[in-house]
C-alpha positions, -999 to 999 in steps of 0.1 A, spaced: 0 1 1 30 24 6 40 19 -29 2 29 -40 2 60 -19 36 72 -30 25 65 -64 -6 89 -62 13 115 -45 40 113 -74 13 116 -99 -3 147 -82 30 165 -84 34 154 -122 1 171 -126 11 204 -113 9 229 -143 43 234 -149 50 197 -149 21 189 -170 28 215 -195 64 200 -199 51 165 -205 27 178 -231 55 198 -249 79 170 -244 56 144 -260 48 164 -288 84 173 -296 95 137 -291 67 126 -314 83 146 -344 117 137 -332 110 101 -335 93 102 -369 124 122 -384 145 96 -400 181 98 -384 171 113 -353 152 90 -327 149 91 -292 189 91 -284 197 122 -307 164 139 -297 170 137 -257 209 147 -262 202 175 -282 174 189 -260 196 183 -228 210 215 -227 176 233 -226 169 217 -195 195 237 -176 165 264 -185 138 245 -169 161 237 -139 168 272 -130 132 280 -133 118 251 -114 147 248 -88 150 213 -87 157 181 -110 123 166 -110 108 192 -138 139 187 -163 135 149 -161 98 149 -165 105 169 -197 132 144 -209 112 113 -200 85 128 -223 107 134 -250 118 95 -248 81 84 -247 71 106 -277 101 96 -295 89 58 -291 56 65 -305 69 85 -333 91 57 -349 64 42 -362 50 71 -380 75 73 -409 78 34 -408 40 31 -420 37 62 -441 72 63 -457 87 31 -455 117 45 -435 120 36 -397 124 67 -381 145 50 -356 164 15 -352 137 8 -324 107 10 -355 126 -13 -377 105 -39 -372 72 -22 -374 83 -18 -410 78 -54 -419 39 -54 -417 33 -15 -413 42 -7 -447 24 -35 -465 -7 -23 -448 0 12 -461 3 -1 -496 -29 -18 -491 -46 15 -485 -49 3 -445 -22 30 -432 -49 40 -407 -55 4 -393 -15 3 -390 -11 34 -373 -41 29 -349 -25 -5 -343 8 12 -332 -6 39 -312 -26 15 -290 0 -12 -288 27 14 -276 -1 25 -250 -7 -11 -238 30 -18 -239 39 13 -219 11 8 -194 19 -28 -187 56 -17 -183 49 11 -158 27 -12 -138 55 -36 -136 79 -10 -126 62 4 -98 54 -31 -84 85 -50 -90 114 -26 -93 138 -37 -65 131 -77 -72 134 -73 -112 165 -51 -106 179 -80 -88 171 -105 -110 189 -87 -138 219 -85 -120 223 -122 -122 226 -119 -160 262 -125 -170 277 -129 -203 266 -164 -208 230 -152 -204 229 -125 -226 243 -145 -254 219 -172 -249 193 -147 -252 209 -132 -283 208 -167 -299 172 -172 -290 166 -141 -310 182 -155 -341 161 -186 -335 130 -172 -335 137 -152 -364 144 -180 -385 109 -181 -395 113 -148 -413 123 -163 -444 93 -185 -451 101 -220 -460 137 -211 -473 157 -217 -444 191 -215 -465 183 -180 -476 174 -170 -442 206 -184 -425 227 -166 -455 210 -135 -445 219 -139 -410 253 -147 -415 257 -116 -440 243 -92 -412 269 -110 -388 296 -102 -414 285 -66 -417 284 -64 -379 319 -75 -377 335 -45 -399 354 -20 -381 379 -27 -352 378 -57 -330 359 -48 -296 382 -71 -275 418 -70 -294 414 -36 -310 428 -48 -344 411 -35 -375 392 -62 -395 373 -62 -427 380 -28 -440 375 -35 -475 403 -22 -497 416 -5 -465 387 22 -470 392 45 -435 356 51 -434 348 16 -425 369 20 -394 340 28 -375 320 -1 -385 288 -2 -404 265 21 -382 230 4 -382 212 36 -388 230 36 -421 219 1 -428 181 7 -416 177 39 -436 195 21 -467 172 -8 -467 141 6 -458 144 39 -472 162 39 -505 156 0 -513 119 5 -502 116 35 -529 134 16 -553 111 -16 -548 80 9 -548 91 25 -582 97 -10 -598 66 -24 -585 41 8 -595 53 13 -631 31 44 -637 7 44 -608 6 83 -597 5 74 -558 15 53 -532 -19 43 -520 -54 56 -515 -60 63 -476 -96 70 -460 -92 97 -433 -131 98 -421 -141 91 -384 -158 60 -394 -121 46 -405 -108 58 -373 -132 40 -354 -130 9 -376 -92 9 -370 -95 12 -333 -122 -18 -334 -96 -37 -354 -70 -36 -328 -88 -66 -308 -72 -88 -335 -38 -78 -323 -38 -86 -286 -13 -116 -287 14 -97 -303 7 -67 -279 10 -91 -250 40 -108 -261 57 -72 -270 45 -61 -237 61 -89 -214 92 -95 -236 98 -57 -241 98 -51 -202 121 -81 -194 148 -72 -222 149 -37 -212 163 -46 -181 191 -59 -195 223 -36 -198 232 -29 -234 201 -44 -249 175 -16 -251 143 -15 -275 156 -25 -308 165 -62 -298 132 -63 -279 109 -54 -308 128 -75 -332 127 -106 -308 89 -98 -302 82 -98 -339 99 -132 -343 81 -147 -313 49 -131 -325 53 -150 -359 64 -182 -343 32 -183 -321 8 -172 -346 -17 -194 -365 -14 -172 -394 23 -168 -394 22 -168 -434 7 -131 -430 37 -119 -415 53 -95 -438 25 -92 -457 1 -70 -433 -4 -87 -402 -17 -67 -372 2 -88 -348 34 -77 -368 28 -42 -360 14 -46 -324 44 -66 -311 74 -45 -317 54 -14 -310 45 -28 -277 81 -40 -271 98 -8 -278 78 11 -256 78 -15 -229 116 -16 -231 118 21 -229 103 17 -192 121 -12 -185 156 4 -193 149 31 -167 148 7 -139 183 -6 -141 193 34 -143 176 43 -113 179 12 -92 217 3 -101 230 32 -119 234 12 -150 220 25 -183 194 -2 -201 198 17 -233 219 44 -250 190 70 -240 189 63 -205 227 67 -205 218 102 -217 193 105 -190 218 93 -164 244 118 -175 213 144 -167 205 132 -132 245 133 -123 247 168 -137 217 178 -114 234 161 -84 216 131 -81 231 98 -77 212 69 -91 216 35 -72 199 14 -45 194 45 -23 179 67 -46 143 55 -36 149 60 0 172 92 -3 152 110 -31 117 100 -29 104 134 -38 122 129 -70 118 95 -81 80 90 -75 70 121 -94 92 110 -121 75 77 -122 42 93 -120 49 114 -148 57 81 -170 18 74 -166 9 109 -177 32 110 -207 22 77 -219 -17 91 -217 -6 120 -233 14 104 -262 -12 80 -271 -38 110 -276 -17 131 -296 -5 103 -316 -42 93 -325 -52 129 -330 -23 134 -354 -31 101 -377 -53 120 -402 -19 146 -408 2 112 -411 -22 97 -435 -19 129 -455 15 120 -465 3 90 -482 -19 111 -506 12 127 -524 19 117 -558 51 100 -567 68 130 -582 65 145 -547 69 113 -524 100 98 -539 122 130 -537 109 134 -505 120 100 -492 152 104 -508 160 138 -493 149 125 -459 172 93 -460 200 115 -473 195 143 -446 190 117 -417 219 99 -422 242 130 -427 226 148 -396 233 117 -372 268 114 -382 281 143 -401 295 119 -425 294 121 -461 309 84 -465 277 72 -444 254 87 -470 271 69 -499 275 38 -478 236 42 -472 228 45 -509 250 15 -518 233 -5 -490 198 6 -501 208 -4 -536 220 -39 -522 188 -43 -505 166 -38 -534 184 -64 -551 183 -89 -526 143 -83 -524 146 -89 -562 160 -124 -556 137 -131 -525 162 -131 -500 149 -118 -468 165 -86 -453 150 -88 -420 170 -113 -404 202 -94 -418 189 -63 -400 185 -84 -368 221 -98 -372 239 -65 -375 217 -53 -343 227 -81 -322 260 -91 -335 278 -63 -316 261 -76 -284 265 -115 -290 299 -113 -303 316 -99 -272 297 -120 -248 305 -150 -265 343 -143 -266 343 -135 -232 325 -163 -220 346 -186 -237 379 -168 -223 365 -171 -188 353 -207 -191 371 -220 -220 342 -244 -228 308 -241 -244 291 -263 -217 287 -232 -196 257 -222 -219 241 -256 -209 250 -257 -172 242 -223 -158 207 -223 -144 194 -194 -164 214 -196 -197 208 -237 -200 170 -235 -205 175 -205 -231 203 -222 -250 181 -253 -251 151 -234 -264 174 -219 -288 188 -250 -302 152 -265 -304 140 -237 -326 172 -238 -349 165 -275 -354 127 -274 -359 131 -261 -396 150 -290 -405 127 -315 -384 95 -300 -399 98 -317 -434 105 -349 -418 77 -350 -396 54 -339 -427 70 -370 -447 60 -394 -418 27 -377 -415 22 -382 -451 33 -419 -452 8 -427 -425 -20 -411 -444 -11 -428 -474 -12 -462 -457 -45 -454 -442 -58 -449 -477 -44 -480 -489 
């Protein structure tokens, strides 16, 4: 009951005019920051961090600045789905998985359904995560501490295993795509030895590796644009959309079909968000894979499945709250964005850690209360702006295609201020287009380049410490995860054998 009373007191402080106004402004700013390719929550929060010093001077404390930054964070997580659906360009890495089914829905003239599902799933994921955060913060923080290198690698292996289904029946192409992504993730300097590797023709631009944002914008911006141009061949517009109130209510009612993906994303997202260095991007990709694997209509994924939109959106919003927990209770940021938030707290004289809840309750509970308020404001603002987002889909090719190209170039350059990355983005986009032409799935490659930098060092450090692979099977947490991953990896190979056995039995009965 003490937790409930503390939460109510925190919400009342967060509802004060200044704090409420900062939450609303922060959500709106974050929404457009998240929708802009190349920005995302990390860049948005980092850019706006100096502005919070003005808020700090006016309010006289750290609560109001943190409420503003947390609201920007929430808004950006919602906003990532906008450009993923409307333009086929993920606003941030966290929204890549939303593109898999959100974009096909838009091309079918059902963008309003995709955007509504994304907004409602985000709200559900963040709400569930907020409740879990409030009720189980100390206990869940201690569980996250039990995750060492073996457990994190086992979790990454499970992610690869669940994503094996993205290639449909062609397992070989899926495995090739994963291996290709892992190779790209290894470009640059060896994380452990510091030695350069895979610097093609000794080009110095590869020394920093192939940045994920470059890959994401290239594949889902340039490649999508080329694919659409090739497929449309003379059509005047991308799609026709209905922005009437009736269509909005219809879209809202259709969300009931996405409850499975929403629950999967909410639960898995919060758990993955707890893990240091994981964050919302792996959570959204893993949730998409598990939602597809457990769905009765898995063949619809990639073609416009609502669960394919709901699962990653619920996951990335749930993970964003989950990542706050280790930051506040342990002083360990669970994502790049929370690392920026941690820096802000340190600047304002706060010391994140186990004692924060007992020594700074006047800061902690209003901040937690603002999570609920920002989430509520974010879903209302997002739904209200859906007609504006849909308007973008009404633009003719002659406007939309150059717009996509300009946004892709500007977004890539703005993120890193490096023209090499811009040229690489274009090259990756052309490569992604040809992969689609040859029916190679690009989603597993995207997953691999995201998880590769996490999986490789954890694997190598584990083997350096234990000098055996059996550690992945003998540890109490890593063991079950590894066994589940192995089972899922072997399942595509066993499935044809089972089908043959069943076919043989059916034939024998027929005889």
